[in-house]
C-alpha positions in Angstrom: 117.3 86.2 108.0 120.1 88.2 109.5 123.7 87.3 108.9 124.7 88.3 112.4 125.9 85.6 114.6 128.0 86.1 118.0 131.2 84.8 118.8 130.8 81.4 120.6 134.0 82.2 122.4 132.4 85.4 124.1 129.9 83.3 125.7 130.4 83.0 129.5 128.1 81.3 132.3 125.3 81.8 132.6 125.1 81.5 128.9 121.6 82.8 128.3 122.6 86.2 130.1 125.7 86.7 128.1 123.9 85.7 124.9 121.1 88.2 126.1 123.6 91.1 126.3 125.3 90.3 122.9 122.0 90.5 121.3 121.1 93.7 122.8 124.6 95.2 121.9 124.1 94.0 118.4 120.7 95.9 118.2 121.8 99.1 119.9 124.9 99.3 117.7 122.8 98.6 114.4 124.2 95.2 113.7 120.8 93.9 114.1 118.0 96.1 112.5 114.4 96.3 113.4 112.5 93.8 111.4 115.1 91.5 110.9 114.5 87.7 111.6 116.6 86.0 114.1 118.0 82.5 113.6 115.7 79.5 114.8 116.2 78.1 118.1 117.7 75.0 116.5 119.9 76.9 114.3 121.2 79.2 116.9 121.8 76.5 119.3 123.6 74.4 116.6 125.8 77.4 115.5 126.8 78.5 119.2 127.1 74.6 120.5 124.5 75.5 123.3 121.1 73.9 124.2 117.9 74.7 122.5 116.5 75.4 125.8 119.2 78.3 126.6 118.2 79.9 123.3 114.7 79.7 124.1 115.2 81.2 127.6 117.1 83.9 125.8 114.6 84.7 123.3 111.8 84.8 125.8 113.5 87.3 128.1 114.5 89.5 125.1 110.8 89.5 124.3 109.6 90.4 127.7 112.4 93.3 127.4 110.9 94.6 124.1 114.1 93.7 122.1 112.4 91.0 120.1 109.1 89.8 119.1 107.8 86.2 118.4 105.5 85.7 115.6 103.4 82.6 115.4 104.2 80.4 112.2 107.2 83.1 111.2 109.8 83.0 113.8 111.5 85.6 116.0 112.2 89.3 114.9 114.0 92.4 116.0 111.4 94.6 117.5 110.9 98.3 116.8 111.8 100.0 119.9 111.6 103.8 121.0 114.4 105.6 119.2 114.7 103.2 116.4 114.5 104.4 112.8 112.1 101.7 112.4 109.4 103.8 114.1 109.1 105.6 110.5 108.5 104.0 107.3 110.7 106.4 105.2 114.5 106.6 105.1 116.3 108.8 107.5 118.9 110.3 105.0 118.7 110.8 101.3 120.8 108.6 99.0 122.1 109.8 95.5 120.6 107.9 92.7 117.9 106.1 94.9 114.3 105.9 93.8 112.8 106.6 97.0 109.5 105.3 97.4 109.5 104.8 101.1 107.9 108.2 102.0 104.3 109.1 101.2 104.4 112.3 99.2 102.1 114.0 96.7 102.8 114.3 92.9 104.3 117.7 92.3 105.4 119.5 89.2 106.2 123.1 88.0 102.7 124.0 88.6 103.1 123.8 92.4 106.1 126.1 92.5 104.6 128.6 90.2 101.3 128.5 92.2 103.1 129.0 95.5 105.2 131.9 94.1 102.0 133.7 92.7 100.3 133.1 95.9 102.8 134.6 98.2 103.2 137.7 95.8 99.3 138.1 96.1 99.5 137.9 99.8 102.3 140.4 100.3 99.8 142.9 99.1 96.9 142.4 101.4 98.5 141.5 105.0 96.2 142.4 107.9 97.8 143.9 111.0 96.4 141.1 113.2 97.8 138.5 111.0 101.4 140.0 111.4 101.7 141.1 114.7 99.2 138.9 116.8 100.4 136.2 119.1 96.7 135.2 119.8 95.1 132.8 117.4 91.7 134.1 118.1 92.6 137.4 116.9 94.8 136.4 114.0 92.5 133.7 112.5 88.9 135.2 113.1 88.1 135.8 109.5 90.0 132.8 108.5 88.1 130.2 110.3 85.0 131.6 108.8 86.4 131.0 105.3 87.7 127.6 106.3 84.3 126.5 107.8 82.6 127.5 104.4 85.3 125.5 102.4 84.7 122.5 104.7 80.8 122.8 104.1 81.4 122.7 100.2 83.0 119.3 100.9 80.1 118.1 103.3 82.0 118.8 106.6 79.9 121.1 108.6 81.6 123.1 111.2 81.5 126.5 112.7 84.5 128.6 113.9 83.7 127.6 117.3 84.6 123.9 116.8 87.5 124.5 114.2 90.9 124.8 115.0 93.9 125.4 112.4 96.9 123.3 113.2 100.5 122.8 111.8 99.3 119.3 109.9 97.9 116.3 111.0 100.2 115.2 113.7 99.5 118.3 115.9 95.8 117.7 115.3 96.1 114.0 116.3 98.1 114.9 119.5 95.6 117.5 120.6 92.7 115.1 119.9 94.1 112.2 121.7 95.1 114.2 124.7 91.6 115.7 125.0 89.8 112.2 124.6 92.2 110.1 126.9 94.1 111.2 129.9 97.4 109.5 130.8 96.8 105.9 131.8 93.6 105.3 129.9 93.0 103.1 126.8 92.4 104.1 123.2 92.2 101.7 120.2 93.2 101.7 116.5 93.2 99.1 113.6 95.8 96.5 113.6 97.5 98.2 110.6 97.4 102.1 111.0 99.3 105.3 110.7 102.9 104.9 111.9 103.0 107.7 114.3 100.0 106.4 116.4 102.0 103.8 118.5 105.0 105.9 119.6 102.7 109.0 120.1 100.6 106.9 122.6 103.7 105.7 124.3 105.1 109.2 124.7 101.7 110.5 126.1 101.4 107.5 128.5 98.2 106.0 126.9 97.6 102.4 126.4 96.9 101.3 122.8 94.8 98.3 121.9 94.2 97.0 118.5 91.3 95.9 116.6 91.0 93.2 114.1 90.5 94.2 110.5 89.1 92.8 107.2 89.1 94.3 103.6 86.8 97.3 104.8 88.9 98.0 108.0 88.1 97.6 111.5 85.7 94.8 112.0 82.4 95.8 114.0 82.5 92.3 116.0 86.1 93.1 117.1 85.3 96.7 118.1 82.3 95.5 120.1 84.2 93.1 121.9 87.0 95.6 122.6 84.4 97.9 124.1 82.9 95.2 126.2 86.2 94.1 127.6 88.1 97.2 128.0 87.2 100.7 129.3 88.0 102.5 125.9 88.2 106.4 125.5 88.5 106.6 121.8 89.1 104.9 118.4 91.5 106.3 116.0 90.4 105.4 112.3 91.2 106.4 108.8 88.2 105.2 106.9 88.9 106.9 103.5 92.3 105.8 101.9 94.6 107.5 104.7 95.5 104.2 105.7 98.3 101.8 104.8 95.9 99.4 102.9 94.3 102.4 101.0 90.6 100.8 101.7 87.5 103.0 101.6 85.1 101.8 104.3 81.6 101.5 103.2 78.6 103.6 104.3 76.9 100.7 106.3 80.2 99.8 108.2 80.7 103.3 109.1 77.3 103.6 110.7 77.9 100.2 112.5 81.1 101.7 114.1 79.2 105.0 115.1 76.5 103.0 116.7 79.0 100.8 118.8 80.8 103.9 119.9 77.5 105.5 120.9 76.3 102.6 122.9 79.7 102.5 124.9 80.4 106.2 124.8 83.5 106.2 122.9 85.1 109.2 121.1 86.2 108.6 117.4 89.3 110.5 116.0 88.8 110.4 112.2 92.0 111.1 110.0 90.7 112.2 106.8 93.8 113.8 105.3 93.1 112.2 102.0 89.2 112.5 101.7 89.0 115.4 99.3 90.9 113.3 96.8 88.1 110.8 96.6 85.2 111.7 94.4 81.7 110.1 95.8 83.5 109.0 99.0 81.0 107.7 101.8 79.8 110.3 104.4 82.6 110.9 106.9 82.2 109.6 110.5 82.0 113.3 111.5 78.8 113.8 109.2 77.4 110.9 111.0 77.9 112.0 114.6 79.4 115.4 114.9 78.8 115.2 118.7 81.1 112.5 119.0 84.1 112.8 116.2 87.2 114.6 116.1 87.6 115.2 112.4 91.2 115.9 111.1 92.2 117.0 107.6 95.4 118.5 106.1 96.9 119.7 103.0 100.5 118.7 102.5 99.4 115.5 100.8 96.4 116.9 98.6 97.7 120.4 97.7 101.7 120.3 98.1 104.2 119.3 100.8 104.9 123.0 101.6 101.4 123.5 102.8 101.9 122.4 106.4 98.4 123.2 107.6 95.7 121.2 109.0 92.1 121.7 110.4 90.8 120.0 113.3 87.0 119.9 114.0 86.0 118.9 117.4 82.9 117.9 119.2 81.3 120.8 120.3 81.6 119.6 124.0 85.4 119.1 123.7 86.1 122.4 121.9 87.7 124.2 124.8 89.7 121.2 126.1 91.1 120.5 122.7 91.9 124.1 122.1 93.7 124.3 125.4 95.9 121.2 124.6 96.6 122.3 121.3 97.7 125.8 122.6 100.0 124.2 125.1 101.6 121.6 122.3 101.7 124.0 119.4 100.2 127.5 120.5 99.0 128.2 117.1 99.4 127.3 113.2 101.7 129.4 111.1 99.9 132.4 110.4 101.5 133.0 106.8 100.4 129.5 105.7 96.9 129.9 107.1 96.4 133.1 105.1 97.6 131.5 102.0 95.5 128.6 102.3 92.3 130.5 103.1 93.1 132.8 100.1 93.3 129.6 97.8 90.1 128.4 99.4 88.4 131.8 98.5 89.7 131.9 94.8 89.5 128.3 93.9 93.1 127.4 94.1 93.0 124.6 96.7 90.2 122.7 94.8 91.9 123.0 91.6 95.2 121.7 93.1 93.3 118.9 94.8 91.5 118.0 91.4 95.0 118.0 89.8 96.3 115.6 92.4 93.6 113.2 92.0 93.9 113.0 88.2 97.9 112.6 88.7 97.6 109.9 91.3 94.9 108.0 88.8 97.4 108.0 86.0 100.1 106.4 88.5 97.7 103.8 89.7 96.9 102.8 86.2 100.7 102.4 85.7 100.9 100.2 88.8 98.1 98.0 87.7 99.9 97.6 84.3 103.2 96.9 85.6 102.4 94.8 88.5 99.6 92.8 86.5 99.3 89.5 87.9 100.3 90.5 91.5 97.6 91.1 94.2 97.8 94.5 96.1 95.4 96.7 97.8 94.8 100.3 96.9 92.4 102.8 95.5 92.4 104.6 92.0 93.1 107.9 93.7 95.6 106.8 96.5 99.0 107.9 96.7 100.4 104.4 97.6 99.8 100.7 97.2 100.0 97.8 100.0 101.7 94.8 98.4 101.6 91.5 100.5 104.6 89.4 99.6 104.6 85.9 98.4 105.6 83.3 101.0 109.1 82.8 99.5 110.1 86.3 100.5 110.9 87.8 103.9 110.0 91.4 104.0 113.5 92.6 105.1 115.1 90.5 102.4 112.9 91.9 99.8 113.6 95.4 100.9 117.4 94.9 100.9 117.1 93.4 97.3 115.0 96.3 96.1 117.7 98.8 97.7 120.5 97.0 95.9 118.5 97.9 92.7 118.4 101.6 94.0 114.9 101.4 95.1 113.6 102.1 98.5 110.3 100.8 99.8 108.6 100.9 103.2 108.1 97.7 105.2 105.0 96.8 107.1 106.5 96.9 110.8 106.1 100.7 111.3 102.3 100.3 110.6 101.7 97.2 112.9 100.2 98.7 116.0 100.7 95.5 118.1 103.3 93.1 118.7 101.4 90.1 117.3 98.7 90.1 114.4 95.2 89.5 116.0 94.3 87.0 113.4 97.8 85.8 112.6 97.5 87.3 109.2 100.8 86.6 107.5 100.0 89.1 104.6 99.8 91.9 107.3 103.1 91.1 108.7 104.9 90.5 105.2 104.2 93.3 103.0 105.6 96.5 101.6 104.0 100.0 101.0 104.8 101.5 97.8 104.4 105.5 97.6 103.5 106.6 93.9 104.2 110.2 94.3 107.8 111.1 95.1 109.4 110.9 91.6 108.4 111.4 88.0 106.6 108.6 86.1 109.6 107.3 84.3 111.3 106.6 87.7 108.2 105.3 89.2 107.9 102.9 86.1 111.6 101.7 86.7 111.0 101.1 90.3 107.7 99.1 89.7 109.5 96.8 87.1 112.2 96.3 89.8 109.4 95.1 92.1 107.7 93.0 89.7 110.9 91.3 88.7 111.5 90.5 92.5 108.0 89.2 92.9 108.7 86.9 89.8 111.8 85.6 91.2 112.2 82.4 93.4 114.4 84.2 95.9 117.4 81.8 95.4 120.3 83.3 97.0 123.6 83.8 95.3 126.3 81.4 96.1 129.3 82.9 98.2 132.4 83.5 96.2 135.9 83.2 97.4 
């Protein structure tokens, strides 16, 4: 719970209006941070010597204005607002000596530096004129798209150069897909717990976002069916293979059920599969099940190396021109040098070698997490770059994050990944959890950080007594 408390002497009539202003000022100044729990109505009333009804009226007004959010059974929290750092799960600035597991990064080593250096040297001997001089993606990437489609086919993704687009990563691909599938003012849907950029992106594009209830396999078919019946949905955004905060892999039967519902209600599917190539034996992608309906997105900064800021977007054939137009006006074209390097690695096997290396490295770290967090339940996958750890009820999420920071360990809270103001099912684990990235540091530092987490989980969260 927050330690912030306004000065009762600053309250003027009407009290609820003044209190609103003081709380808003505290949020804007950073004295109250997104995710912090506000005092209970009764406690606030007692401390400020005002009525409980006045506090209730203040909180209700601030919830309507978007500054606070009430969560049934848990209290009132400072809500993420546009422009707040809480929109992102990672820290805005680096801190010396901090083991930062808040940002999802792949495991890296000297291998990646050496591979990049070697690749750039090889490219310098074979630049084509179109690649160097062209401002037109059709001219620069004509041969590259054919290579990319052959590589996708080796991973069971069937595409041709007339449905594939190079992008500068997953976000530009997601942006172009949403803009193509859903005009401003329309409605799309996503899982309750999903990729942190979806909610602000929809806000910026003027698109309504509806959330769909989940279980251990992700989106529930009954909840998706109900949403389709009750709302004119244009698209569903889904990450069925590990690329979601809970790191689940949706089963084949569930995928087909979701496809069938989308067909009945003529809803597009935007499939985020940026980690799919890491998962050996994964079920068929949504795109494989219905290429006429699915926008398929993959990228390489989390599977090959962070510097490979390139993605591939495969569109439904009927939406290729529309999607390409929207990508042109938002990004124009992917970075030609990185496209050339990536397709060079497709051709000589380096891309698959680095992806396999990443999968093995993450598997080792998942074993480490299972060992050091033994006895504590969390969701993940043996090749996932992160774990999702629901907190015991004695812990408040923000207090857990703060306590870990005092031990020089940074984690990501659940708030940026929650797509709605309220959990559809009142799931306390969803609203009180941390995501722990396993890739950003070496294994010794990761072991230290996981031991800190384990120690906090085993504690009773008794607060230290004040010292005067």
